MDTraj code that builds the backbone (N, CA, C; nanometers):
import mdtraj as md
import numpy as np

residues = "UNK UNK UNK UNK UNK UNK UNK UNK UNK UNK UNK UNK UNK UNK UNK UNK UNK UNK UNK UNK UNK UNK UNK UNK UNK UNK UNK UNK UNK UNK UNK UNK UNK UNK UNK UNK UNK UNK UNK UNK UNK UNK UNK UNK UNK UNK UNK UNK UNK UNK UNK UNK UNK UNK UNK UNK UNK UNK UNK UNK UNK UNK UNK UNK UNK UNK UNK UNK UNK UNK UNK UNK UNK UNK UNK UNK UNK UNK UNK UNK UNK UNK UNK UNK UNK UNK UNK UNK UNK UNK UNK UNK UNK UNK UNK UNK UNK UNK UNK UNK UNK UNK UNK UNK UNK UNK UNK UNK UNK UNK UNK UNK UNK UNK UNK UNK UNK UNK UNK UNK UNK UNK UNK UNK UNK UNK UNK UNK UNK UNK UNK UNK UNK UNK UNK UNK UNK UNK UNK UNK UNK UNK UNK UNK UNK UNK UNK UNK UNK UNK UNK UNK UNK UNK UNK UNK UNK UNK UNK UNK UNK UNK UNK UNK UNK UNK UNK UNK UNK UNK UNK UNK UNK UNK UNK UNK UNK UNK UNK UNK UNK UNK UNK UNK UNK UNK UNK UNK UNK UNK UNK UNK UNK UNK UNK UNK UNK UNK UNK UNK UNK UNK UNK UNK UNK UNK UNK UNK UNK UNK UNK UNK UNK UNK UNK UNK UNK UNK UNK UNK UNK UNK UNK UNK UNK UNK".split()
xyz = np.array([
    [8.4050, 23.7241, 4.2971],
    [8.5249, 23.6476, 4.3294],
    [8.5556, 23.6616, 4.4778],
    [8.5838, 23.5482, 4.5412],
    [8.6018, 23.5455, 4.6857],
    [8.7337, 23.4802, 4.7211],
    [8.8188, 23.5492, 4.7978],
    [8.9469, 23.4941, 4.8387],
    [8.9250, 23.3753, 4.9307],
    [9.0148, 23.2773, 4.9218],
    [8.9960, 23.1539, 4.9963],
    [9.1146, 23.1234, 5.0867],
    [9.0862, 23.0462, 5.1917],
    [9.1884, 22.9780, 5.2695],
    [9.1684, 22.8294, 5.2453],
    [9.2735, 22.7577, 5.2103],
    [9.2663, 22.6147, 5.1851],
    [9.3140, 22.5388, 5.3084],
    [9.2411, 22.4310, 5.3438],
    [9.2748, 22.3551, 5.4636],
    [9.2644, 22.2056, 5.4353],
    [9.3516, 22.1284, 5.4981],
    [9.3467, 21.9829, 5.4897],
    [9.3744, 21.9242, 5.6275],
    [9.3479, 21.7952, 5.6416],
    [9.3734, 21.7298, 5.7697],
    [9.3846, 21.5799, 5.7547],
    [9.4567, 21.5185, 5.8470],
    [9.4702, 21.3736, 5.8535],
    [9.3828, 21.3191, 5.9651],
    [9.3405, 21.1952, 5.9501],
    [9.2569, 21.1316, 6.0527],
    [9.3369, 21.1097, 6.1804],
    [9.2704, 21.1366, 6.2932],
    [9.3304, 21.1166, 6.4248],
    [9.2194, 21.0815, 6.5226],
    [9.2528, 21.0235, 6.6380],
    [9.1483, 20.9882, 6.7346],
    [9.0746, 21.1126, 6.7853],
    [8.9439, 21.1012, 6.7975],
    [8.8651, 21.2081, 6.8570],
    [8.8874, 21.2109, 7.0077],
    [8.8820, 21.3270, 7.0710],
    [8.8984, 21.3335, 7.2164],
    [8.7959, 21.2456, 7.2882],
    [8.8445, 21.1609, 7.3791],
    [8.7552, 21.0773, 7.4573],
    [8.6868, 20.9671, 7.3805],
    [8.7437, 20.9282, 7.2657],
    [8.6785, 20.8268, 7.1822],
    [8.7840, 20.7450, 7.1088],
    [8.7485, 20.6225, 7.0748],
    [8.8349, 20.5400, 6.9917],
    [8.8131, 20.5694, 6.8428],
    [8.7087, 20.6440, 6.8128],
    [8.6789, 20.6777, 6.6739],
    [8.7820, 20.7768, 6.6204],
    [8.8134, 20.7611, 6.4927],
    [8.9068, 20.8520, 6.4274],
    [8.8305, 20.9490, 6.3384],
    [8.8868, 21.0676, 6.3230],
    [8.8223, 21.1692, 6.2397],
    [8.9289, 21.2636, 6.1863],
    [8.9021, 21.3201, 6.0694],
    [8.9889, 21.4236, 6.0125],
    [8.9192, 21.5589, 6.0184],
    [8.8344, 21.5779, 6.1184],
    [8.7559, 21.7012, 6.1292],
    [8.8438, 21.8225, 6.1582],
    [8.9612, 21.8015, 6.2176],
    [9.0515, 21.9127, 6.2445],
    [9.1340, 21.9402, 6.1190],
    [9.1167, 22.0589, 6.0632],
    [9.1887, 22.0963, 5.9408],
    [9.2820, 22.2138, 5.9702],
    [9.3938, 22.2198, 5.9000],
    [9.4886, 22.3294, 5.9145],
    [9.5195, 22.3893, 5.7782],
    [9.5487, 22.5193, 5.7729],
    [9.5737, 22.5853, 5.6451],
    [9.7000, 22.5333, 5.5772],
    [9.6977, 22.5353, 5.4453],
    [9.8144, 22.5003, 5.3663],
    [9.8703, 22.6264, 5.3012],
    [10.0008, 22.6285, 5.2835],
    [10.0652, 22.7431, 5.2209],
    [10.1111, 22.7122, 5.0789],
    [10.0870, 22.5895, 5.0351],
    [10.1339, 22.5484, 4.9026],
    [10.0165, 22.5089, 4.8143],
    [10.0319, 22.5162, 4.6837],
    [9.9246, 22.4706, 4.5933],
    [9.8964, 22.3224, 4.6124],
    [9.7690, 22.2843, 4.5898],
    [9.7264, 22.1460, 4.6064],
    [9.6542, 22.0986, 4.4812],
    [9.6765, 21.9730, 4.4465],
    [9.5981, 21.9118, 4.3397],
    [9.4584, 21.8824, 4.3932],
    [9.3580, 21.9125, 4.3134],
    [9.2190, 21.8843, 4.3492],
    [9.1631, 21.7854, 4.2487],
    [9.1280, 21.6652, 4.2983],
    [9.0736, 21.5612, 4.2123],
    [8.9272, 21.5367, 4.2397],
    [8.8680, 21.4362, 4.1779],
    [8.7245, 21.4094, 4.1926],
    [8.6801, 21.3831, 4.3361],
    [8.7720, 21.3378, 4.4238],
    [8.7332, 21.3088, 4.5617],
    [8.8042, 21.3973, 4.6622],
    [8.8565, 21.5112, 4.6168],
    [8.9076, 21.6078, 4.7126],
    [9.0527, 21.6473, 4.6904],
    [9.1045, 21.7218, 4.7890],
    [9.2408, 21.7742, 4.7815],
    [9.3442, 21.6684, 4.8188],
    [9.4584, 21.6751, 4.7543],
    [9.5681, 21.5874, 4.7935],
    [9.6073, 21.6194, 4.9385],
    [9.6385, 21.5147, 5.0149],
    [9.6790, 21.5349, 5.1531],
    [9.5646, 21.5450, 5.2506],
    [9.4407, 21.5411, 5.2013],
    [9.3251, 21.5470, 5.2905],
    [9.2686, 21.4066, 5.3086],
    [9.2119, 21.3800, 5.4267],
    [9.1579, 21.2479, 5.4557],
    [9.0153, 21.2569, 5.5097],
    [8.9428, 21.1481, 5.4986],
    [8.8147, 21.1271, 5.5654],
    [8.8247, 20.9909, 5.6325],
    [8.8017, 20.9878, 5.7636],
    [8.8204, 20.8635, 5.8392],
    [8.7114, 20.7613, 5.8091],
    [8.5884, 20.8073, 5.7919],
    [8.4759, 20.7167, 5.7688],
    [8.4173, 20.7450, 5.6317],
    [8.4605, 20.6691, 5.5321],
    [8.4201, 20.6955, 5.3946],
    [8.2750, 20.6580, 5.3676],
    [8.2091, 20.5918, 5.4629],
    [8.0671, 20.5608, 5.4423],
    [7.9829, 20.6872, 5.4428],
    [8.0234, 20.7864, 5.5204],
    [7.9407, 20.9056, 5.5380],
    [8.0136, 21.0355, 5.5045],
    [8.1447, 21.0289, 5.4834],
    [8.2216, 21.1486, 5.4503],
    [8.2965, 21.1278, 5.3198],
    [8.3208, 21.2378, 5.2511],
    [8.3949, 21.2307, 5.1271],
    [8.3120, 21.1718, 5.0137],
    [8.3786, 21.1358, 4.9064],
    [8.3096, 21.0852, 4.7886],
    [8.2889, 21.1941, 4.6855],
    [8.2329, 21.1561, 4.5726],
    [8.2203, 21.2478, 4.4599],
    [8.1320, 21.3677, 4.4904],
    [8.0252, 21.3491, 4.5687],
    [7.9328, 21.4597, 4.5961],
    [7.9736, 21.5411, 4.7185],
    [8.0756, 21.4953, 4.7904],
    [8.1258, 21.5678, 4.9067],
    [8.2777, 21.5762, 4.9004],
    [8.3261, 21.6134, 4.7839],
    [8.4700, 21.6164, 4.7622],
    [8.5376, 21.7288, 4.8395],
    [8.4703, 21.8432, 4.8505],
    [8.5280, 21.9617, 4.9137],
    [8.4241, 22.0228, 5.0064],
    [8.4636, 22.0485, 5.1310],
    [8.3733, 22.1108, 5.2281],
    [8.4105, 22.2579, 5.2455],
    [8.3116, 22.3447, 5.2338],
    [8.3286, 22.4895, 5.2474],
    [8.2497, 22.5365, 5.3692],
    [8.3168, 22.6053, 5.4603],
    [8.2472, 22.6624, 5.5764],
    [8.2833, 22.8099, 5.5882],
    [8.1826, 22.8971, 5.5914],
    [8.2107, 23.0405, 5.5934],
    [8.2764, 23.0860, 5.7246],
    [8.3821, 23.1638, 5.7123],
    [8.4419, 23.2222, 5.8327],
    [8.3484, 23.3250, 5.8949],
    [8.2518, 23.3734, 5.8179],
    [8.1506, 23.4665, 5.8700],
    [8.0781, 23.4092, 5.9916],
    [8.0665, 23.2770, 5.9994],
    [7.9911, 23.2146, 6.1087],
    [8.0699, 23.2079, 6.2397],
    [8.1996, 23.2266, 6.2326],
    [8.2801, 23.2120, 6.3538],
    [8.2463, 23.3167, 6.4594],
    [8.2207, 23.4409, 6.4173],
    [8.1880, 23.5469, 6.5133],
    [8.0599, 23.5161, 6.5909],
    [7.9486, 23.4813, 6.5253],
    [7.8293, 23.4468, 6.6039],
    [7.8495, 23.3237, 6.6922],
    [7.9297, 23.2271, 6.6471],
    [7.9568, 23.1115, 6.7343],
    [8.0320, 23.1555, 6.8598],
    [8.1281, 23.2457, 6.8439],
    [8.2018, 23.2943, 6.9620],
    [8.1098, 23.3707, 7.0558],
    [8.0171, 23.4474, 6.9997],
    [7.9223, 23.5205, 7.0833],
    [7.8341, 23.4252, 7.1641],
    [7.7973, 23.3139, 7.1043],
    [7.7052, 23.2196, 7.1676],
    [7.7750, 23.1173, 7.2572],
    [7.8969, 23.0791, 7.2215],
    [7.9651, 22.9720, 7.2929],
    [8.0828, 23.0188, 7.3764],
    [8.1260, 23.1429, 7.3572],
    [8.2437, 23.1916, 7.4272],
    [8.3685, 23.1767, 7.3417],
    [8.4794, 23.2167, 7.3979],
    [8.6050, 23.2170, 7.3235],
    [8.6713, 23.0797, 7.3290],
    [8.6130, 22.9844, 7.2580],
    [8.6696, 22.8504, 7.2511],
    [8.7945, 22.8516, 7.1633],
    [8.8925, 22.7718, 7.2032],
    [9.0175, 22.7666, 7.1266],
    [8.9935, 22.7235, 6.9827],
    [8.8973, 22.6336, 6.9627],
    [8.8698, 22.5828, 6.8286],
    [8.8216, 22.6923, 6.7345],
    [8.7684, 22.8022, 6.7897],
    [8.7100, 22.9072, 6.7070],
    [8.8059, 23.0232, 6.6805],
    [8.9309, 23.0045, 6.7140],
    [9.0270, 23.1124, 6.6945],
    [9.0695, 23.1278, 6.5490],
    [9.0585, 23.0188, 6.4708],
    [9.1036, 23.0234, 6.3319],
    [9.0228, 22.9238, 6.2497],
    [9.0190, 22.9388, 6.1169],
    [8.9465, 22.8433, 6.0327],
    [8.9973, 22.7006, 6.0541],
    [8.9077, 22.6037, 6.0326],
    [8.9428, 22.4637, 6.0441],
    [8.8664, 22.3893, 6.1505],
    [8.7836, 22.4610, 6.2285],
    [8.7132, 22.3981, 6.3404],
    [8.6021, 22.3047, 6.2965],
    [8.5455, 22.3289, 6.1789],
    [8.4288, 22.2533, 6.1344],
    [8.4622, 22.1509, 6.0263],
    [8.5890, 22.1239, 6.0086],
    [8.6295, 22.0260, 5.9084],
    [8.6319, 22.0799, 5.7672],
    [8.6384, 22.2114, 5.7536],
    [8.6302, 22.2713, 5.6205],
    [8.7617, 22.2637, 5.5446],
    [8.7502, 22.2475, 5.4132],
    [8.8638, 22.2554, 5.3212],
    [8.8802, 22.3951, 5.2644],
    [8.7712, 22.4709, 5.2625],
    [8.7729, 22.6074, 5.2120],
    [8.7071, 22.6981, 5.3147],
    [8.7738, 22.8095, 5.3438],
    [8.7172, 22.9123, 5.4313],
    [8.7178, 23.0447, 5.3560],
    [8.6063, 23.1162, 5.3623],
    [8.5962, 23.2469, 5.2973],
    [8.5184, 23.3420, 5.3873],
    [8.5203, 23.4679, 5.3503],
    [8.4363, 23.5687, 5.4140],
    [8.3425, 23.6275, 5.3086],
    [8.2271, 23.6767, 5.3561],
    [8.1285, 23.7428, 5.2701],
    [8.0632, 23.6471, 5.1710],
    [8.0462, 23.5206, 5.2110],
    [7.9787, 23.4225, 5.1266],
    [7.9168, 23.3182, 5.2187],
    [7.7813, 23.3152, 5.2252],
    [7.7145, 23.2242, 5.3173],
    [7.6033, 23.1474, 5.2460],
    [7.5296, 23.0689, 5.3236],
    [7.4224, 22.9855, 5.2693],
    [7.3095, 23.0657, 5.2070],
    [7.2950, 23.1905, 5.2438],
    [7.1918, 23.2737, 5.1826],
    [7.2338, 23.3239, 5.0446],
    [7.3641, 23.3223, 5.0160],
    [7.4163, 23.3712, 4.8880],
    [7.4301, 23.2613, 4.7840],
    [7.4600, 23.1409, 4.8280],
    [7.4919, 23.0287, 4.7394],
    [7.3676, 22.9468, 4.7093],
    [7.3645, 22.8880, 4.5911],
    [7.2544, 22.8005, 4.5516],
    [7.3091, 22.6687, 4.4987],
    [7.2260, 22.5667, 4.5078],
    [7.2623, 22.4362, 4.4529],
    [7.2905, 22.4511, 4.3030],
    [7.4008, 22.3940, 4.2581],
    [7.4372, 22.4031, 4.1168],
    [7.5239, 22.5211, 4.0815],
    [7.5490, 22.6118, 4.1757],
    [7.6416, 22.7221, 4.1476],
    [7.7780, 22.6639, 4.1135],
    [7.8370, 22.7133, 4.0068],
    [7.9611, 22.6573, 3.9542],
    [8.0713, 22.7632, 3.9582],
    [8.1873, 22.7231, 4.0090],
    [8.2983, 22.8153, 4.0294],
    [8.4256, 22.7639, 3.9643],
    [8.5055, 22.8558, 3.9132],
    [8.6431, 22.8275, 3.8787],
    [8.7260, 22.8541, 4.0042],
    [8.8044, 22.7561, 4.0432],
    [8.8912, 22.7673, 4.1603],
    [9.0289, 22.7193, 4.1185],
    [9.1213, 22.8130, 4.1026],
    [9.2485, 22.7779, 4.0427],
    [9.2228, 22.7284, 3.9016],
    [9.2783, 22.6131, 3.8672],
    [9.2516, 22.5550, 3.7352],
    [9.1396, 22.4509, 3.7423],
    [9.0814, 22.4307, 3.8611],
    [8.9730, 22.3336, 3.8779],
    [8.8368, 22.4009, 3.8595],
    [8.7363, 22.3182, 3.8348],
    [8.5982, 22.3648, 3.8244],
    [8.5158, 22.2871, 3.9261],
    [8.4481, 22.3594, 4.0169],
    [8.3712, 22.2944, 4.1231],
    [8.2274, 22.3437, 4.1199],
    [8.1366, 22.2622, 4.1740],
    [7.9938, 22.2944, 4.1714],
    [7.9307, 22.2595, 4.3062],
    [7.8474, 22.3485, 4.3581],
    [7.7776, 22.3238, 4.4842],
    [7.6834, 22.2048, 4.4665],
    [7.7002, 22.1028, 4.5495],
    [7.6229, 21.9797, 4.5345],
    [7.5178, 21.9601, 4.6426],
    [7.5448, 22.0079, 4.7648],
    [7.4514, 21.9877, 4.8754],
    [7.4977, 22.0678, 4.9961],
    [7.4090, 22.0832, 5.0937],
    [7.4486, 22.1404, 5.2200],
    [7.5221, 22.0363, 5.3040],
    [7.5757, 22.0806, 5.4163],
    [7.6435, 21.9886, 5.5072],
    [7.5427, 21.9395, 5.6104],
    [7.5410, 21.8099, 5.6349],
    [7.4610, 21.7521, 5.7421],
    [7.5521, 21.7320, 5.8620],
    [7.5376, 21.8123, 5.9667],
    [7.6276, 21.7978, 6.0814],
    [7.6105, 21.6634, 6.1506],
    [7.7207, 21.6112, 6.2036],
    [7.7149, 21.4828, 6.2729],
    [7.7753, 21.4951, 6.4121],
    [7.7633, 21.3883, 6.4888],
    [7.8010, 21.3862, 6.6300],
    [7.9488, 21.4150, 6.6536],
    [8.0328, 21.4029, 6.5519],
    [8.1747, 21.4303, 6.5716],
    [8.1998, 21.5765, 6.6070],
    [8.1088, 21.6644, 6.5671],
    [8.1190, 21.8037, 6.6108],
    [8.1036, 21.8148, 6.7623],
    [8.0226, 21.7299, 6.8218],
    [8.0065, 21.7316, 6.9670],
    [8.1397, 21.7036, 7.0360],
    [8.2136, 21.6075, 6.9828],
    [8.3442, 21.5738, 7.0376],
    [8.4452, 21.6851, 7.0084],
    [8.4389, 21.7377, 6.8895],
    [8.5338, 21.8425, 6.8496],
    [8.5249, 21.9630, 6.9417],
    [8.4031, 22.0007, 6.9787],
    [8.3833, 22.1199, 7.0612],
    [8.3607, 22.0885, 7.2088],
    [8.3567, 21.9589, 7.2412],
    [8.3281, 21.9165, 7.3786],
    [8.1951, 21.9736, 7.4270],
    [8.0967, 21.9728, 7.3367],
    [7.9615, 22.0191, 7.3665],
    [7.8648, 21.9117, 7.3183],
    [7.7798, 21.8561, 7.4046],
    [7.6982, 21.7410, 7.3662],
    [7.5942, 21.7692, 7.2592],
    [7.5617, 21.8971, 7.2373],
    [7.4577, 21.9294, 7.1392],
    [7.5091, 22.0178, 7.0263],
    [7.6407, 22.0190, 7.0020],
    [7.6949, 22.1080, 6.8995],
    [7.6396, 22.0752, 6.7619],
    [7.6297, 21.9472, 6.7270],
    [7.5761, 21.9111, 6.5954],
    [7.4331, 21.9604, 6.5797],
    [7.3541, 21.9472, 6.6851],
    [7.2158, 21.9951, 6.6782],
    [7.2105, 22.1471, 6.6650],
    [7.3021, 22.2172, 6.7303],
    [7.3054, 22.3626, 6.7185],
    [7.3410, 22.4049, 6.5760],
    [7.4367, 22.3359, 6.5161],
    [7.4744, 22.3682, 6.3780],
    [7.3551, 22.3485, 6.2853],
    [7.2846, 22.2377, 6.3019],
    [7.1675, 22.2126, 6.2173],
    [7.0563, 22.3135, 6.2447],
    [7.0331, 22.3446, 6.3710],
    [6.9240, 22.4357, 6.4082],
    [6.9472, 22.5765, 6.3548],
    [7.0718, 22.6237, 6.3576],
    [7.1013, 22.7604, 6.3144],
    [7.1065, 22.7751, 6.1632],
    [7.1286, 22.6642, 6.0926],
    [7.1463, 22.6729, 5.9480],
    [7.2855, 22.7139, 5.9078],
    [7.3741, 22.7298, 6.0077],
    [7.5138, 22.7638, 5.9777],
    [7.5902, 22.6331, 5.9544],
    [7.5603, 22.5682, 5.8442],
    [7.6063, 22.4318, 5.8211],
    [7.7261, 22.4218, 5.7278],
    [7.7426, 22.5172, 5.6374],
    [7.8396, 22.5013, 5.5307],
    [7.7838, 22.4154, 5.4192],
    [7.8672, 22.3827, 5.3207],
    [7.8196, 22.3084, 5.2039],
    [7.9344, 22.2320, 5.1385],
    [7.8978, 22.1521, 5.0395],
    [7.9953, 22.0696, 4.9674],
    [7.9960, 22.1035, 4.8188],
    [8.1100, 22.0741, 4.7567],
    [8.1254, 22.0832, 4.6124],
    [8.1556, 21.9456, 4.5542],
    [8.1064, 21.9224, 4.4338],
    [8.1577, 21.8160, 4.3480],
    [8.2610, 21.8790, 4.2544],
    [8.3555, 21.8006, 4.2090],
    [8.4611, 21.8507, 4.1206],
    [8.4264, 21.8139, 3.9767],
    [8.3969, 21.9137, 3.8949],
    [8.3632, 21.8905, 3.7546],
    [8.4882, 21.8764, 3.6688],
    [8.5914, 21.9520, 3.7031],
    [8.7193, 21.9433, 3.6322],
    [8.8315, 21.9474, 3.7351],
    [8.9143, 21.8432, 3.7427],
    [9.0292, 21.8463, 3.8345],
    [9.1247, 21.9588, 3.7963],
    [9.2074, 21.9975, 3.8919],
    [9.3042, 22.1028, 3.8654],
    [9.3948, 22.1233, 3.9847],
    [9.4607, 22.2372, 3.9861],
    [9.5503, 22.2742, 4.0955],
    [9.4999, 22.4049, 4.1551],
    [9.4971, 22.4093, 4.2884],
    [9.4452, 22.5262, 4.3596],
    [9.5523, 22.5774, 4.4546],
    [9.5755, 22.7072, 4.4522],
    [9.6710, 22.7713, 4.5421],
    [9.5958, 22.8496, 4.6492],
    [9.6583, 22.8688, 4.7667],
    [9.5910, 22.9437, 4.8735],
    [9.5537, 23.0862, 4.8342],
    [9.6184, 23.1410, 4.7334],
    [9.5876, 23.2777, 4.6895],
    [9.4770, 23.2819, 4.5855],
    [9.4313, 23.1660, 4.5385],
    [9.3263, 23.1629, 4.4358],
    [9.1918, 23.2056, 4.4930],
    [9.1035, 23.2462, 4.4024],
    [8.9699, 23.2917, 4.4409],
    [8.8639, 23.2046, 4.3763],
    [8.7486, 23.1996, 4.4408],
    [8.6309, 23.1366, 4.3809],
    [8.5695, 23.2350, 4.2825],
    [8.5634, 23.1958, 4.1581],
    [8.5101, 23.2823, 4.0530],
    [8.3816, 23.2195, 3.9999],
    [8.2666, 23.2795, 4.0318],
    [8.1371, 23.2265, 3.9891],
    [8.1223, 23.2383, 3.8383],
    [8.0927, 23.1239, 3.7737],
    [8.0797, 23.1271, 3.6279],
    [7.9429, 23.0818, 3.5794],
    [7.8623, 23.0157, 3.6663],
    [7.7317, 22.9692, 3.6211],
    [7.6415, 22.9440, 3.7417],
    [7.5099, 22.9616, 3.7206],
    [7.4098, 22.9321, 3.8237],
    [7.2989, 22.8500, 3.7584],
    [7.2819, 22.7265, 3.8027],
    [7.1840, 22.6377, 3.7409],
    [7.0464, 22.6491, 3.8047],
    [7.0414, 22.6827, 3.9340],
    [6.9131, 22.6914, 4.0044],
    [6.9217, 22.8005, 4.1108],
    [6.9372, 22.9264, 4.0702],
    [6.9628, 23.0345, 4.1663],
    [6.8535, 23.0530, 4.2696],
    [6.7313, 23.0083, 4.2370],
    [6.6223, 23.0203, 4.3342],
    [6.6373, 22.9220, 4.4498],
    [6.7189, 22.8185, 4.4321],
    [6.7364, 22.7156, 4.5346],
    [6.8630, 22.7410, 4.6152],
    [6.8566, 22.8481, 4.6966],
    [6.9703, 22.8775, 4.7835],
    [6.9863, 22.7669, 4.8871],
    [7.1042, 22.7577, 4.9438],
    [7.1275, 22.6589, 5.0484],
    [7.0425, 22.6894, 5.1715],
    [7.0141, 22.8174, 5.1939],
    [6.9247, 22.8534, 5.3039],
    [6.7839, 22.7975, 5.2792],
    [6.7331, 22.8126, 5.1584],
    [6.5992, 22.7598, 5.1275],
    [6.5965, 22.6076, 5.1418],
    [6.7010, 22.5426, 5.0954],
    [6.7086, 22.3973, 5.1074],
    [6.7096, 22.3549, 5.2539],
    [6.7918, 22.4221, 5.3350],
    [6.7959, 22.3939, 5.4794],
    [6.6585, 22.4156, 5.5428],
    [6.5924, 22.5251, 5.5103],
    [6.4627, 22.5561, 5.5694],
    [6.3598, 22.4496, 5.5347],
    [6.3635, 22.4012, 5.4118],
    [6.2667, 22.2997, 5.3699],
    [6.2906, 22.1662, 5.4392],
    [6.4169, 22.1294, 5.4587],
    [6.4466, 21.9981, 5.5155],
    [6.4448, 21.9954, 5.6675],
    [6.4719, 22.1106, 5.7327],
    [6.4888, 22.1086, 5.8777],
    [6.3950, 22.2004, 5.9546],
    [6.3200, 22.2840, 5.8858],
    [6.2264, 22.3742, 5.9545],
    [6.0837, 22.3442, 5.9085],
    [6.0531, 22.3742, 5.7843],
    [5.9206, 22.3461, 5.7268],
    [5.9247, 22.2070, 5.6635],
    [5.9366, 22.1054, 5.7460],
    [5.9872, 21.9743, 5.7048],
    [5.8912, 21.8898, 5.6204],
    [5.7619, 21.9183, 5.6250],
    [5.6677, 21.8396, 5.5462],
    [5.5886, 21.9267, 5.4497],
    [5.6533, 22.0304, 5.3997],
    [5.5932, 22.1132, 5.2961],
    [5.5997, 22.0349, 5.1651],
    [5.4867, 21.9810, 5.1221],
    [5.4857, 21.8891, 5.0089],
    [5.5334, 21.9541, 4.8800],
    [5.4986, 22.0796, 4.8612],
    [5.5420, 22.1493, 4.7404],
    [5.6933, 22.1617, 4.7345],
    [5.7543, 22.1988, 4.8470],
    [5.8993, 22.2102, 4.8521],
    [5.9661, 22.0739, 4.8349],
    [5.9105, 21.9726, 4.8984],
    [5.9685, 21.8388, 4.8877],
    [5.9639, 21.7870, 4.7440],
    [5.8540, 21.8123, 4.6756],
    [5.8445, 21.7690, 4.5355],
    [5.9472, 21.8412, 4.4495],
    [5.9675, 21.9702, 4.4779],
    [6.0665, 22.0463, 4.4018],
    [6.2078, 21.9967, 4.4304],
    [6.2359, 21.9626, 4.5566],
    [6.3679, 21.9102, 4.5922],
    [6.3916, 21.7762, 4.5241],
    [6.2915, 21.6916, 4.5229],
    [6.3048, 21.5593, 4.4607],
    [6.3395, 21.5704, 4.3128],
    [6.2982, 21.6796, 4.2493],
    [6.3217, 21.6984, 4.1054],
    [6.4385, 21.7924, 4.0756],
    [6.5123, 21.8325, 4.1796],
    [6.6190, 21.9318, 4.1640],
    [6.7470, 21.8632, 4.1143],
    [6.7678, 21.8633, 3.9847],
    [6.8747, 21.7834, 3.9235],
    [7.0154, 21.8173, 3.9717],
    [7.0512, 21.9446, 3.9966],
    [7.1887, 21.9710, 4.0428],
    [7.2154, 21.9224, 4.1858],
    [7.1105, 21.8913, 4.2605],
    [7.1265, 21.8480, 4.3990],
    [7.1758, 21.7042, 4.4042],
    [7.2633, 21.6748, 4.5003],
    [7.3150, 21.5391, 4.5168],
    [7.2009, 21.4393, 4.5321],
    [7.2171, 21.3232, 4.4716],
    [7.1112, 21.2225, 4.4703],
    [7.0677, 21.1834, 4.6113],
    [7.1613, 21.1752, 4.7039],
    [7.1270, 21.1380, 4.8405],
    [7.0304, 21.2354, 4.9052],
    [7.0468, 21.3637, 4.8763],
    [6.9556, 21.4633, 4.9337],
    [6.8202, 21.4607, 4.8648],
    [6.8175, 21.4351, 4.7368],
    [6.6891, 21.4212, 4.6685],
    [6.6126, 21.3019, 4.7255],
    [6.6864, 21.1993, 4.7650],
    [6.6232, 21.0795, 4.8216],
    [6.5528, 21.1098, 4.9537],
    [6.6069, 21.2035, 5.0333],
    [6.5376, 21.2416, 5.1568],
    [6.3977, 21.2930, 5.1261],
    [6.3902, 21.3800, 5.0263],
    [6.2603, 21.4359, 4.9896],
    [6.1661, 21.3275, 4.9396],
    [6.2172, 21.2367, 4.8584],
    [6.1341, 21.1279, 4.8042],
    [6.0815, 21.0400, 4.9165],
    [6.1667, 21.0039, 5.0120],
    [6.1226, 20.9184, 5.1230],
    [6.0175, 20.9872, 5.2085],
    [6.0322, 21.1173, 5.2309],
    [5.9303, 21.1888, 5.3088],
    [5.7976, 21.1922, 5.2347],
    [5.8029, 21.2135, 5.1063],
    [5.6796, 21.2155, 5.0278],
    [5.6111, 21.0793, 5.0306],
    [5.6900, 20.9727, 5.0257],
    [5.6329, 20.8387, 5.0220],
    [5.5861, 20.7908, 5.1597],
    [5.6588, 20.8280, 5.2642],
    [5.6273, 20.7773, 5.3983],
    [5.5384, 20.8703, 5.4792],
    [5.5398, 20.9994, 5.4447],
    [5.4623, 21.0963, 5.5218],
    [5.5241, 21.1298, 5.6557],
    [5.6532, 21.1034, 5.6730],
    [5.7174, 21.1350, 5.8004],
    [5.8632, 21.1752, 5.7769],
    [5.9187, 21.2403, 5.8789],
    [6.0575, 21.2863, 5.8747],
    [6.1485, 21.1782, 5.9322],
    [6.2637, 21.1598, 5.8730],
    [6.3592, 21.0596, 5.9183],
    [6.4122, 21.0929, 6.0587],
    [6.4595, 20.9910, 6.1294],
    [6.5174, 21.0076, 6.2628],
    [6.6619, 21.0564, 6.2499],
    [6.6963, 21.1658, 6.3193],
    [6.8296, 21.2232, 6.3115],
    [6.9179, 21.1843, 6.4297],
    [6.8674, 21.1020, 6.5213],
    [6.9378, 21.0734, 6.6454],
    [7.0774, 21.0183, 6.6254],
    [7.0921, 20.9177, 6.5412],
    [7.2221, 20.8544, 6.5216],
    [7.3225, 20.9533, 6.4645],
    [7.2802, 21.0323, 6.3659],
    [7.3714, 21.1270, 6.3029],
    [7.4126, 21.2384, 6.3982],
    [7.3183, 21.2943, 6.4706],
    [7.3473, 21.4114, 6.5540],
    [7.4048, 21.3769, 6.6907],
    [7.3616, 21.2658, 6.7468],
    [7.4006, 21.2308, 6.8836],
    [7.4930, 21.1099, 6.8915],
    [7.5058, 21.0347, 6.7814],
    [7.5854, 20.9143, 6.7838],
    [7.5164, 20.7976, 6.8486],
    [7.3838, 20.8078, 6.8680],
    [7.3075, 20.7013, 6.9304],
    [7.2566, 20.6038, 6.8243],
    [7.2308, 20.4771, 6.8602],
    [7.1798, 20.3795, 6.7633],
    [7.0452, 20.4225, 6.7066],
])
top = md.Topology()
chain = top.add_chain()
for i, resn in enumerate(residues, 1):
    res = top.add_residue(resn, chain, resSeq=i)
    for name in ("N", "CA", "C"):
        top.add_atom(name, md.element.get_by_symbol(name[0]), res)
traj = md.Trajectory(xyz[None], top)
């Protein structure tokens, strides 16, 4: 069981851009309803790529903040949880501990790990660093998403209580390594394509690589380029 900090945010203009984003999250002190597409009071500015059933809740470990401060300096954004657009912040729980399909009781809701987080160019704007999204992807300090199996109410004092593991061998670290480091390992790609608890969109990446024999272009997602 892991104590949580709950965070939400409204869409606002990104610094130096006309684009809007809800990447800045702030802690809540009151219980929140959690439905199939996320917490009440939380927003996603671009629903084409954020939010939805497989990305209802974003979890980013507070454990990662210390190494980011060591590498980037004492940025104001890193003083407290909420810098990476997370809805849940915890300590002592990272991508090496969690696996796809891990299921948790959180308050009266039931949530399940659906996929890792794919960093996008909005992190570059958030941190005023042109390669922040690439650094997040390169380090594997990405965070992850939950799908909501049972709606409920979650309080800031509630804990994540692990109740089931569907594919414990498929940690988020292993998934990240297969997709972003050992990128054309056919055995891993075939296993990912058949990994039922994994979000369909991520399984599709593996299928396309197997069919095309090449890795997709990440430029638009990471840099905001066409």
